[in-house]
Wavefront OBJ file of the C-alpha trace (Angstrom):
o trace
v -15.928 19.164 -9.401
v -18.870 21.339 -8.418
v -17.960 24.333 -6.223
v -18.836 24.148 -2.550
v -19.344 27.058 -0.155
v -17.974 25.346 2.956
v -15.081 27.025 4.699
v -11.879 25.543 6.070
v -12.812 26.343 9.650
v -14.778 23.129 10.218
v -12.494 21.114 7.931
v -9.515 21.594 10.243
v -11.460 21.432 13.511
v -13.230 18.706 15.477
v -16.522 19.638 13.830
v -18.314 18.026 10.912
v -18.593 20.218 7.807
v -22.161 20.403 6.503
v -21.117 19.030 3.116
v -17.995 17.931 1.228
v -15.459 20.752 1.209
v -13.757 21.989 -1.943
v -10.314 23.606 -1.694
v -8.461 25.327 -4.522
v -4.769 25.554 -5.447
v -4.714 28.969 -3.805
v -5.513 27.323 -0.451
v -2.558 24.908 -0.522
v -0.081 26.901 1.565
v -2.630 27.909 4.205
v -4.005 24.374 4.487
v -0.551 22.839 4.952
v 0.177 25.462 7.607
v -3.103 24.539 9.361
v -2.065 20.872 9.520
v 1.277 21.680 11.086
v -0.388 23.981 13.606
v -2.877 21.245 14.560
v -0.072 18.761 15.092
v 2.295 21.024 17.012
v -0.491 22.229 19.327
v -1.844 18.727 20.019
v -5.318 19.060 18.507
v -5.085 15.310 17.742
v -5.364 14.502 21.448
v -9.137 14.965 21.159
v -9.481 12.421 18.313
v -9.318 8.888 19.816
v -8.094 6.053 17.587
v -6.894 3.399 20.078
v -9.693 1.009 19.080
v -8.119 0.673 15.626
v -4.968 -0.850 17.092
v -5.856 -2.672 20.318
v -8.352 -5.329 21.435
v -9.112 -6.498 17.874
v -10.881 -9.834 17.431
v -11.570 -12.352 14.692
v -15.073 -12.718 13.287
v -14.856 -15.798 11.081
v -18.495 -15.319 10.123
v -20.021 -14.680 7.754
v -21.744 -12.129 9.970
v -24.446 -9.953 8.428
v -24.029 -6.276 9.213
v -26.950 -3.851 8.796
v -26.977 -1.428 5.874
v -28.332 2.103 6.049
v -28.661 4.399 3.074
v -28.011 2.962 -0.382
v -25.063 0.940 -1.711
v -25.529 0.516 -5.487
v -26.405 -2.980 -6.678
v -23.628 -2.804 -9.271
v -21.057 -2.629 -6.426
v -21.772 -6.241 -5.439
v -18.796 -8.548 -4.977
v -16.174 -9.142 -2.310
v -13.996 -6.462 -0.772
v -10.822 -8.018 0.618
v -8.778 -5.954 3.073
v -5.558 -6.752 4.883
v -3.205 -5.059 7.304
v -2.079 -5.072 10.924
v -4.312 -6.508 13.607
v -3.310 -6.776 17.247
v 0.080 -5.507 18.338
v 0.160 -7.019 21.842
v 0.441 -10.680 22.806
v -0.471 -11.524 26.392
v 0.783 -14.388 28.583
v 4.204 -14.896 26.989
v 7.228 -16.171 28.895
v 8.272 -12.538 29.409
v 4.789 -11.203 30.159
v 3.098 -8.942 27.592
v 4.909 -8.667 24.271
v 4.407 -5.380 22.400
v 5.107 -4.683 18.758
v 6.935 -1.384 18.213
v 5.807 -0.249 14.760
v 2.431 -0.196 12.982
v 3.900 -1.983 9.942
v 4.660 -4.974 12.190
v 1.181 -5.417 13.684
v 0.150 -9.065 13.359
v -1.526 -9.721 10.016
v -5.332 -9.728 9.881
v -7.390 -10.179 6.692
v -11.022 -9.132 6.168
v -13.741 -9.848 3.633
v -16.911 -7.842 3.029
v -19.389 -9.652 0.793
v -21.829 -7.252 -0.870
v -24.677 -9.369 -2.236
v -27.934 -8.461 -4.003
v -31.226 -8.640 -2.135
v -34.619 -9.402 -3.616
v -35.806 -5.796 -3.310
v -33.022 -4.369 -5.479
v -30.960 -3.334 -2.487
v -27.860 -5.100 -1.133
v -26.917 -7.005 2.003
v -23.399 -7.009 3.495
v -21.678 -9.905 5.262
v -18.355 -9.697 7.091
v -15.656 -12.266 7.888
v -12.100 -11.919 9.178
v -9.182 -14.116 10.081
v -5.739 -13.640 11.550
v -2.877 -14.635 9.275
v -0.189 -14.969 11.958
v -1.440 -17.521 14.489
v 1.853 -19.423 14.314
v 3.793 -16.213 14.870
v 1.623 -15.472 17.906
v 2.280 -18.940 19.296
v 6.027 -18.475 18.821
v 5.859 -15.151 20.677
v 3.965 -16.767 23.552
v 6.532 -19.552 23.773
v 9.748 -17.538 23.364
v 8.819 -13.923 24.092
v 10.113 -12.542 20.791
v 9.281 -12.408 17.089
v 10.722 -14.877 14.657
v 12.658 -13.652 11.635
v 12.835 -10.187 10.193
v 10.435 -7.277 10.656
v 10.020 -3.740 9.463
v 10.998 -2.004 12.709
v 10.768 -4.341 15.706
v 13.610 -3.323 18.008
v 15.931 -5.914 19.497
v 15.766 -6.719 23.175
v 18.415 -4.379 24.684
v 19.295 -7.118 27.180
v 20.521 -9.439 24.421
v 24.270 -9.806 24.349
v 26.440 -9.893 21.236
v 26.492 -13.703 21.076
v 22.693 -13.913 21.347
v 22.287 -11.373 18.549
v 24.623 -13.328 16.277
v 22.867 -16.628 17.001
v 19.376 -15.214 16.434
v 20.497 -13.713 13.125
v 22.074 -17.016 12.094
v 18.934 -18.989 12.928
v 16.732 -16.600 10.918
v 19.018 -16.730 7.904
v 19.100 -20.551 7.883
v 15.388 -21.164 8.388
v 13.712 -23.389 5.813
v 11.169 -21.951 3.346
v 8.473 -24.113 4.929
v 9.242 -22.730 8.383
v 9.246 -19.190 7.056
v 5.593 -19.664 6.179
v 4.806 -18.256 9.617
v 6.206 -14.856 8.621
v 4.018 -11.796 9.133
v 2.745 -10.881 5.636
v 0.028 -8.241 5.684
v 0.329 -5.420 3.141
v -1.452 -6.028 -0.190
v -4.014 -8.485 -1.595
v -3.533 -9.965 -5.084
v -6.269 -12.147 -6.612
v -5.715 -14.625 -9.445
v -1.940 -14.443 -9.740
v -0.679 -16.301 -12.831
v 2.134 -18.400 -11.385
v 1.599 -22.160 -10.944
v -0.287 -23.203 -7.801
v 2.427 -25.726 -6.919
v 4.986 -22.999 -6.107
v 3.515 -22.777 -2.602
v 4.468 -24.984 0.315
v 1.536 -25.894 2.578
v 1.349 -24.140 5.923
v 1.397 -26.759 8.694
v -2.039 -27.417 10.108
v -3.949 -25.654 7.318
v -7.192 -27.327 6.317
v -7.517 -25.724 2.865
v -6.134 -27.373 -0.273
v -3.207 -26.088 -2.313
v -3.404 -28.592 -5.139
v -6.182 -26.812 -6.989
v -7.714 -23.381 -7.345
v -10.392 -22.329 -4.907
v -13.845 -21.928 -6.426
v -15.145 -18.607 -5.219
v -18.321 -17.059 -6.646
v -16.492 -13.761 -7.159
v -14.381 -12.963 -10.203
v -11.661 -10.430 -10.786
v -12.611 -7.510 -12.982
v -11.923 -3.842 -13.572
v -15.097 -2.811 -11.786
v -17.250 -5.109 -13.981
v -19.292 -8.171 -13.118
v -18.313 -10.912 -15.550
v -18.979 -14.434 -14.351
v -16.210 -16.815 -13.405
v -14.225 -18.127 -10.458
v -11.514 -16.711 -8.241
v -8.741 -19.291 -8.431
v -6.293 -17.991 -5.842
v -5.603 -15.024 -3.578
v -2.215 -14.005 -2.182
v -0.950 -11.509 0.385
v 2.383 -9.774 -0.127
v 4.729 -7.526 1.800
v 8.106 -5.935 1.121
v 10.058 -9.140 1.423
v 10.216 -11.879 -1.196
v 7.621 -14.028 0.569
v 4.132 -14.725 -0.745
v 1.318 -16.062 1.423
v -1.734 -17.712 -0.089
v -5.092 -17.808 1.677
v -8.432 -19.448 0.993
v -10.664 -16.790 -0.630
v -13.749 -18.101 1.177
v -12.531 -18.993 4.682
v -9.548 -16.564 4.665
v -7.423 -19.354 6.187
v -3.709 -19.048 5.317
v -2.917 -22.223 3.370
v 0.429 -21.777 1.616
v 3.714 -19.905 1.471
v 6.126 -19.347 -1.407
v 9.333 -17.441 -1.995
v 9.984 -15.568 -5.241
v 12.862 -17.963 -5.880
v 10.246 -20.661 -6.523
v 9.160 -18.576 -9.532
v 12.705 -18.284 -10.937
v 16.028 -19.481 -9.449
v 17.644 -16.051 -9.907
v 15.083 -14.345 -7.662
v 17.044 -15.221 -4.535
v 17.123 -11.785 -2.906
v 15.280 -11.196 0.371
v 13.239 -8.084 -0.503
v 10.767 -6.982 -3.153
v 7.747 -4.714 -3.616
v 4.441 -5.443 -1.902
v 2.745 -3.829 -4.901
v 3.295 -6.117 -7.847
v 1.970 -4.452 -10.998
v -0.433 -6.145 -13.427
v -0.804 -5.359 -17.122
v -4.496 -4.419 -17.441
v -4.717 -6.001 -20.907
v -2.589 -9.170 -20.799
v -2.781 -9.890 -17.062
v 1.026 -10.312 -16.895
v 2.455 -9.534 -13.449
v 5.643 -7.491 -12.879
v 7.851 -6.973 -9.844
v 11.470 -6.713 -8.773
v 13.678 -8.755 -6.483
v 16.586 -7.141 -4.617
v 19.716 -9.160 -3.873
v 21.951 -7.838 -1.070
v 25.743 -8.062 -0.928
v 28.893 -6.474 -2.315
v 27.147 -6.005 -5.666
v 23.478 -5.328 -4.919
v 21.248 -6.290 -7.840
v 17.679 -5.363 -8.725
v 16.129 -8.016 -10.985
v 13.019 -6.830 -12.829
v 10.815 -9.768 -13.766
v 7.540 -10.669 -15.461
v 5.204 -13.599 -14.834
v 3.252 -14.414 -17.984
v -0.508 -14.736 -17.557
v -0.727 -17.046 -20.563
v 2.047 -19.503 -19.617
v 2.738 -18.942 -15.903
v 6.445 -18.710 -16.689
v 8.737 -16.096 -15.115
v 11.227 -14.092 -17.173
v 13.978 -11.740 -15.972
v 13.686 -8.490 -17.963
v 16.748 -6.720 -16.537
v 19.403 -7.078 -13.841
v 20.348 -3.619 -12.570
v 23.724 -3.508 -10.831
v 26.938 -1.537 -10.807
v 29.209 0.623 -8.616
v 26.585 3.345 -8.132
v 23.671 0.987 -7.372
v 22.553 1.099 -3.742
v 20.068 -1.266 -2.116
v 17.076 0.568 -0.688
v 13.730 0.047 0.968
v 11.245 0.343 -1.929
v 7.520 -0.221 -1.520
v 6.248 0.261 -5.097
v 7.223 1.082 -8.687
v 5.654 2.123 -12.013
v 4.257 0.285 -15.018
v 3.436 1.816 -18.422
v 2.327 0.037 -21.607
v 5.946 -0.269 -22.754
v 8.149 0.065 -19.663
v 8.766 -0.866 -16.063
v 10.065 2.193 -14.209
v 11.925 1.631 -10.942
v 12.755 4.618 -8.744
v 15.289 3.884 -5.990
v 14.644 6.471 -3.248
v 17.073 7.746 -0.619
v 16.133 5.018 1.886
v 19.476 3.270 1.408
v 20.270 0.114 3.380
v 23.629 -0.084 5.119
v 26.404 -2.578 4.343
v 25.055 -3.438 0.927
v 21.774 -4.434 2.553
v 23.410 -6.834 4.979
v 22.677 -4.500 7.877
v 19.080 -5.769 7.632
v 20.374 -9.211 8.564
v 22.269 -7.811 11.545
v 19.475 -5.534 12.803
v 16.761 -8.042 11.909
v 14.580 -5.158 10.804
v 14.403 -2.784 7.872
v 14.075 0.615 9.531
v 17.154 0.363 11.747
v 19.150 -0.766 8.698
v 18.320 2.389 6.718
v 21.149 4.907 6.634
v 20.505 8.463 7.926
v 18.884 10.728 5.385
v 21.325 12.697 3.260
v 20.437 15.242 0.569
v 23.375 13.982 -1.520
v 21.755 10.550 -1.859
v 19.789 11.246 -5.001
v 16.809 9.207 -6.158
v 17.836 7.057 -9.117
v 15.390 6.120 -11.875
v 15.691 3.122 -14.174
v 13.538 2.593 -17.273
v 13.284 -1.043 -18.389
v 11.753 -2.156 -21.676
v 9.059 -4.790 -21.211
v 8.076 -5.423 -24.827
v 11.238 -6.076 -26.851
v 13.627 -7.682 -24.314
v 16.035 -4.724 -24.557
v 16.604 -4.543 -20.789
v 17.608 -1.285 -19.125
v 17.206 1.555 -21.619
v 17.643 4.728 -19.556
v 18.713 6.095 -16.158
v 17.946 9.400 -14.427
v 18.458 11.180 -11.095
v 16.171 13.438 -9.075
v 16.529 15.177 -5.722
v 16.780 13.098 -2.558
v 13.479 11.969 -1.105
v 11.287 9.024 -0.210
v 7.962 7.471 -1.160
v 5.750 4.550 -0.290
v 3.229 4.594 -3.119
v 3.363 5.294 -6.801
v -0.044 6.269 -8.189
v 0.018 5.624 -11.925
v 2.196 6.105 -14.985
v 1.351 6.491 -18.639
v 2.885 7.340 -21.990
v 2.110 10.367 -24.090
v 1.862 9.794 -27.842
v 5.158 10.664 -29.545
v 5.290 13.732 -31.752
v 5.039 12.293 -35.303
v 7.534 14.867 -36.574
v 10.218 14.438 -33.935
v 9.444 10.978 -32.567
v 9.609 12.418 -29.051
v 7.071 11.301 -26.450
v 6.950 11.336 -22.672
v 6.480 9.140 -19.660
v 4.361 10.722 -16.926
v 4.804 9.287 -13.417
v 2.654 10.300 -10.425
v 3.716 9.470 -6.876
v 2.890 10.329 -3.264
v 6.278 11.271 -1.873
v 8.122 13.019 0.982
v 11.196 15.267 1.198
v 12.823 13.138 3.952
v 12.470 9.773 5.721
v 10.639 11.273 8.725
v 7.231 9.770 7.887
v 8.392 6.244 8.757
v 9.272 7.296 12.314
v 5.831 8.794 12.859
v 4.261 5.343 12.535
v 5.630 3.814 15.724
v 2.801 2.762 18.016
v 4.076 5.102 20.720
v 3.436 8.040 18.377
v 0.115 6.778 17.021
v -1.201 5.929 20.497
v 0.298 8.999 22.232
v 2.440 7.067 24.715
v 5.520 8.059 26.659
v 5.541 11.533 25.103
v 6.522 10.085 21.710
v 3.742 11.961 19.907
v 4.825 15.326 21.313
v 8.473 14.608 20.563
v 7.605 13.802 16.955
v 4.873 16.289 16.070
v 6.193 19.037 18.353
v 8.940 19.744 15.835
v 7.240 21.810 13.077
v 9.845 20.893 10.476
v 9.494 17.182 11.127
v 5.690 17.395 11.216
v 5.700 19.143 7.840
v 8.170 16.691 6.304
v 5.970 13.772 7.376
v 3.038 15.107 5.344
v 2.386 13.613 1.899
v 2.571 15.431 -1.413
v 1.570 14.390 -4.933
v 4.425 14.869 -7.384
v 4.242 14.449 -11.145
v 7.451 13.618 -13.029
v 7.987 14.048 -16.757
v 10.446 11.753 -18.547
v 11.040 12.818 -22.155
v 11.491 9.867 -24.486
v 13.919 10.633 -27.256
v 13.441 8.916 -30.581
v 16.141 6.478 -29.505
v 14.431 5.655 -26.218
v 10.991 5.436 -27.800
v 12.404 2.875 -30.223
v 14.232 1.223 -27.319
v 17.621 1.800 -28.954
v 20.482 3.627 -27.227
v 22.890 5.126 -29.744
v 24.844 7.398 -27.412
v 24.951 10.029 -30.145
v 22.671 12.511 -28.377
v 22.632 13.922 -24.890
v 20.377 11.863 -22.644
v 16.966 13.451 -21.946
v 16.445 14.709 -18.420
v 13.631 13.971 -16.000
v 11.868 16.972 -14.470
v 9.199 17.684 -11.887
v 6.038 19.149 -13.413
v 4.260 19.993 -10.160
v 3.809 18.991 -6.542
v 0.507 19.177 -4.624
v 1.018 19.325 -0.834
v -0.990 17.830 2.009
v -3.775 17.842 2.866
v -4.865 18.192 -0.754
v -3.481 14.686 -1.167
v -2.869 11.904 1.308
v -1.637 8.338 1.515
v -2.828 4.982 0.131
v -3.707 6.583 -3.241
v -6.142 4.888 -5.623
v -7.622 5.628 -9.038
v -10.347 4.187 -11.221
v -8.571 0.908 -12.119
v -9.727 1.194 -15.741
v -7.223 4.039 -16.079
v -4.171 2.052 -14.960
v -1.277 2.802 -17.390
v -3.501 5.485 -19.020
v -3.824 9.222 -18.484
v -5.937 9.771 -15.357
v -7.444 12.875 -13.809
v -8.627 11.899 -10.319
v -6.697 10.462 -7.372
v -8.380 9.338 -4.131
v -6.421 9.096 -0.897
v -6.742 9.266 2.889
v -5.707 12.723 4.007
v -4.146 13.902 7.255
v -5.601 17.189 8.506
v -3.671 17.091 11.781
v -6.754 16.314 13.880
v -5.553 12.763 14.614
v -2.238 10.932 14.782
v -3.401 8.997 11.698
v -5.356 9.862 8.548
v -8.618 11.662 9.336
v -10.315 12.319 5.981
v -10.721 11.088 2.403
v -9.825 13.491 -0.393
v -10.397 13.516 -4.148
v -7.580 15.296 -5.969
v -8.017 16.657 -9.487
v -4.545 16.630 -11.048
v -5.705 18.863 -13.915
v -7.191 21.707 -11.857
v -5.362 20.914 -8.584
v -8.655 21.209 -6.708
v -9.228 18.952 -3.692
v -12.655 17.743 -2.501
v -12.894 16.400 1.057
v -15.505 14.020 2.454
v -17.237 15.594 5.457
v -16.154 12.840 7.818
v -17.552 12.979 11.378
v -15.123 13.931 14.181
v -13.238 11.066 15.778
v -13.505 8.875 12.662
v -10.448 7.498 10.818
v -10.823 6.121 7.267
v -9.019 3.288 5.522
v -7.918 3.097 1.900
v -10.677 4.290 -0.462
v -11.179 1.605 -3.100
v -12.800 2.671 -6.364
v -15.606 0.551 -7.833
v -16.619 1.679 -11.305
v -20.226 2.115 -12.407
v -20.500 -0.275 -15.396
v -22.845 2.188 -17.119
v -20.726 5.238 -16.335
v -19.204 7.434 -19.019
v -16.776 9.554 -16.982
v -13.657 8.675 -15.012
v -15.243 9.415 -11.639
v -18.501 7.513 -12.295
v -18.357 5.055 -9.424
v -18.217 4.691 -5.678
v -15.515 4.528 -3.034
v -15.537 1.784 -0.392
v -13.637 2.510 2.823
v -13.567 0.845 6.235
v -13.861 3.660 8.791
v -13.133 3.567 12.525
v -15.425 5.478 14.882
v -12.867 5.915 17.654
v -15.267 7.445 20.143
v -17.702 4.512 19.995
v -14.977 1.910 19.326
v -16.801 0.627 16.293
v -16.188 0.457 12.536
v -18.325 0.670 9.421
v -18.012 0.170 5.692
v -18.857 3.472 4.021
v -19.876 3.948 0.388
v -19.148 7.402 -1.080
v -20.142 8.826 -4.443
v -16.761 9.144 -6.185
v -17.962 12.189 -8.121
v -19.409 14.297 -5.282
v -17.718 12.667 -2.230
v -21.130 12.487 -0.552
v -22.039 9.484 1.563
v -24.500 7.108 -0.117
v -24.698 4.358 2.478
v -22.875 2.404 5.118
v -22.838 -0.979 6.846
v -22.340 -0.651 10.613
v -20.339 -3.401 12.274
v -20.849 -2.778 15.988
v -17.206 -3.552 16.789
v -13.810 -2.181 15.780
v -11.745 -3.325 12.807
v -8.027 -2.560 12.710
v -6.746 0.422 10.748
v -5.212 -1.480 7.859
v -3.310 -1.083 4.618
v -4.646 -2.234 1.267
v -7.468 -4.126 -0.337
v -9.151 -5.075 -3.588
v -12.739 -5.264 -4.775
v -13.505 -8.435 -6.677
v -16.658 -8.019 -8.734
v -19.434 -10.564 -8.346
v -22.376 -11.739 -10.429
v -25.084 -9.173 -11.027
l 1 2 3 4 5 6 7 8 9 10 11 12 13 14 15 16 17 18 19 20 21 22 23 24 25 26 27 28 29 30 31 32 33 34 35 36 37 38 39 40 41 42 43 44 45 46 47 48 49 50 51 52 53 54 55 56 57 58 59 60 61 62 63 64 65 66 67 68 69 70 71 72 73 74 75 76 77 78 79 80 81 82 83 84 85 86 87 88 89 90 91 92 93 94 95 96 97 98 99 100 101 102 103 104 105 106 107 108 109 110 111 112 113 114 115 116 117 118 119 120 121 122 123 124 125 126 127 128 129 130 131 132 133 134 135 136 137 138 139 140 141 142 143 144 145 146 147 148 149 150 151 152 153 154 155 156 157 158 159 160 161 162 163 164 165 166 167 168 169 170 171 172 173 174 175 176 177 178 179 180 181 182 183 184 185 186 187 188 189 190 191 192 193 194 195 196 197 198 199 200 201 202 203 204 205 206 207 208 209 210 211 212 213 214 215 216 217 218 219 220 221 222 223 224 225 226 227 228 229 230 231 232 233 234 235 236 237 238 239 240 241 242 243 244 245 246 247 248 249 250 251 252 253 254 255 256 257 258 259 260 261 262 263 264 265 266 267 268 269 270 271 272 273 274 275 276 277 278 279 280 281 282 283 284 285 286 287 288 289 290 291 292 293 294 295 296 297 298 299 300 301 302 303 304 305 306 307 308 309 310 311 312 313 314 315 316 317 318 319 320 321 322 323 324 325 326 327 328 329 330 331 332 333 334 335 336 337 338 339 340 341 342 343 344 345 346 347 348 349 350 351 352 353 354 355 356 357 358 359 360 361 362 363 364 365 366 367 368 369 370 371 372 373 374 375 376 377 378 379 380 381 382 383 384 385 386 387 388 389 390 391 392 393 394 395 396 397 398 399 400 401 402 403 404 405 406 407 408 409 410 411 412 413 414 415 416 417 418 419 420 421 422 423 424 425 426 427 428 429 430 431 432 433 434 435 436 437 438 439 440 441 442 443 444 445 446 447 448 449 450 451 452 453 454 455 456 457 458 459 460 461 462 463 464 465 466 467 468 469 470 471 472 473 474 475 476 477 478 479 480 481 482 483 484 485 486 487 488 489 490 491 492 493 494 495 496 497 498 499 500 501 502 503 504 505 506 507 508 509 510 511 512 513 514 515 516 517 518 519 520 521 522 523 524 525 526 527 528 529 530 531 532 533 534 535 536 537 538 539 540 541 542 543 544 545 546 547 548 549 550 551 552 553 554 555 556 557 558 559 560 561 562 563 564 565 566 567 568 569 570 571 572 573 574 575 576 577 578 579 580 581 582 583 584 585 586 587 588 589 590 591 592 593 594 595 596 597 598 599 600 601 602 603 604 605 606 607 608 609 610 611 612
């Protein structure tokens, strides 16, 4: 990264730095302190973001949006984004229904088509569609949400009998009926399981019987020709929702149990991992009960068949809320954080939401790591423990070449993590939208504000000769996992991405949305160099909140950061959004497509390369 002369004064204020700002490892402590000071003194009150949560509309389009600057022609394709849309439903039987937590905002999916123009430039078209119309209709009719949520609180007026009956009805609902569930976290194109696993969503016009013929094709930043056969949305339960890649209409719903009869547990990871070479897809399924069981599974890209690689259970195994996991060329690595679910997970059924079912944080509840072989059908090959903590997103994991003399290699695992569970409680709408004093109660506590800030942690797992050969002899002391380093906020943020060509390989650069304490949500995009620990910040205008920065590789590039970042940014002051294109090397803005209306602050997306 080229040095910059900008100072931190504008970076942490409501001013726009003149250029991207470079910060060094020596600035880490002071920069973290500046965030906490911003939050505890209420600097965020001058950074409006309400338009990213309220009053959001569909634009089924395609609607052309004007481009200024330059978006490279090699970035053509479709950018799919998904996440929460509206959180309020008007005119219900109880009046206005309000969702409590950002993770439960009603699902809304977006598509930006970047297409070539005759003059060598590009044009951008936008479409969007809600994914939870049936859920909205249920809320209007009954005044409450159907089935489980992440953190929607029960009506305090409900009596014990009503709570039991509502829990019973949710547990007995048919898979077809559960197709109305709110699924909104991650987008997965071209999944390898058979198309007939999905049940049609009532009233959908799209077809499930065959793949959809989209002009885009999945690639690692390239532009090979082909078709996009299917696109799915996932969340942290075992449900899968399929939508039409062209119209964005939700057309089908499946449960993981339709992939394999043993995948009967209610929760999973929204972030299924894909082998970048074979296309095989990996995930886990968590079964609640007296003997909670994590089943690690693979769906073969060549056959569409699902295989259970390991069933992890035992007296010390606790069910937990887990959002992601790791994949290396040889292993699946599952870390179970300290977000343990009460009553063997069954408290989720009673509370009807995940967050209220999580036990209070306790430093004695260590994170447990499980290494599962994915090449030789050897199952679970190693277990480790690290200090208590929590994470949403793993970043990447890779294997170092074993020492030819000793046979010892390493697994390296990068994650954005937190020392406590506090971050989840900072994402209630009352905090984000500064209502009822919730923001001051949360951020006014310096310790809590600091604990809710992200950090990038690198873990080192030494592979003994026995583990590298996937054979446990028990003759030697088990190797121990250790923390190599931790980079604090704001030098790293949430929703981390990398150049996808480096998945399961050694990477250098991580891109994420950083929180500088100027807003109640992320207010910058940062490029983190994990080799030098330098951090380069985009000079985002004041009052603007970015979404996940998705890397699109330059097909003629030679270095890891040769590419662009695509992010949907909210201009809270003007209540409008735009798609920004940043140079991934310099973090300078290259171009943008202005929408003229607001798009919800969402979660994740994927760029599907088109024809050049």
